[in-house]
N, C-alpha and C positions, 0 to 999 in steps of 0.2 A: 378308920376301918369301915365305917358305914358307907363312905363314898366309894371305896374300892369294891365293896360288895355290890353296891348299886350299879356300878359300871360293868361288873362281870355279869350280873343278871340281865342288864340291858343288851350286852353283847350276845349272850346266849339266846335271849328272846328274839333279837333281830336275825340271828343265824337260823333259828328254827322256823321262823315265819318267812324268811327270805324277803325281807322288806328292802327294796332298793333305796339307797340313800343318795340323793342328789345334792351336792354341796352348794349348787347355785340356785336352788329352789325349783319349783315346778316350771316346766317349759310352757310358754304360751303359744308357740308356733310348732306345728308338726311338719317334719320334713320327709315323711313317708311318701313314696311314689304312689300315684293313684292305681287302683287295681283295674286292669283291663280285662274285659271278657272277650276272648277271641274264639270264634268257632271255625274250625277247619273243615273244608270240604272233604268228603271221603276220597281216599286215594284210588285212582283207577289203575288197573293193571294194564300195562302197555308192553307188548312183546316187540322188541327191536331185533330186527334181523340184519346182520352185517352182510352187506353185499360186496363181494370182491370187486376191485377196480378192474376194468378191462385190461388185459395183458396182450401186448403185441410181441410175439416171439421174434419178429424180424422188422424192427422199426426202420423207417426211412425218412429222410428229410433232404431238402435242398434249399439253399439261400444264396443270395448275392447282393452286393451293394457297391456303389461307387460315389466318389466325391471329386469334383473338379472346381476349384475356386481360383479364378484368374486374378483376383485382387491380392490374395496372399500367396499364390503359387502352390497351394496344397492340392495334391492329386494322388488319389489312392483308390484301389479297387480290391474286392475280396469276393470269392465264391467258394462254396463248400457243399459237398453232398455226402450222404451216408446211404450205402446200398450193401445189403448182405453182410453187415458188420464191418465194413471197410469204409473209412473216411478218406475222400479225395478232395483236395482243395488247393487253392493258390491265392496269394495276395501280392499286390505290387504297390509301390509308393515312390514318390519323387524325393530323392535325397537332396540335402542342401547344396551339394557340389554339382548338381545338375544331372546326375545319373538316375537311372530308374532301377530300383532293386525289385526283383521278382522272386518269390519263394513259392515253390511247388511242393506239396507234401502229401503223404499218405500215412494212415495210422490204422492198426488193427491189433487184435489181442495176441497174435502170434509174433509179428515182427516189430511191434511198438510204433513209435513215431519216427518217420524218416522224411528229411527235407532236403531239397536241392535249391541252392541260392544262386541267382544269376544277377550280374550287373550289366546294364546296357547304357551306352552313351559314353561321352568323353568327359572326364572330371575336369572342372575348371577351378582355379583357386578361389576360395571364398575370402573376401576381404571384409573384415569386421568394420562396421561404421564407427567412426571416432565418437567417444563419449562426449556429451555436452559438458562444456566447462562449467565448473561450480565456482561460485563466488568464494573469495578467500575468507576463511573463518579466522577471526583473531584468536591468538592463543590466550588461554585463561591464566591469569596471574594469581598465584596463591597468596591469599591475604592472611597475615598473622593477627591473632587477637591476644590482648593482654589477659592474664589470669585474673579472676575476680579477687578482690581484696576482702578479707574477713578480719574482723577484730578478734584479737586473742582473748580467750576467756580465762586464761590462767590455769587450764587443766592439761598441760602438756601438749598444746597445739590442737586439741579437739575443740570444736565449736558447738 
């Protein structure tokens, strides 16, 4: 009875005094982060004024380019302009059959995109080059393997 009373008094005393109990003993190393003294400069009030980007109510552009490669036979051109909200343009290219395809187009908000396609020249038959012969690959023969042999342990076939 004396030991029980002593334990209850010790518990009451530790709760009232709020003594932390460390079961591993006092710590020799402190892991607290060092305190940094940081002084901030006073904030300056800066007024930002949003400037609208320049707006062109009637944008215009014009471009063109062309490619002629005698080694590969690639030949193409394109040109396009935008004036008063209407796009006018054309492009042409050499087809593999030897003809020239030319597309002339216009586009605007009212009529949409309209194109006229023309083919010039006489088409000739395109003969595909024969593929390079590939060496014969031997067929793969399926090889069977024997099942592994296990010694019976006497427990109904389990090992």
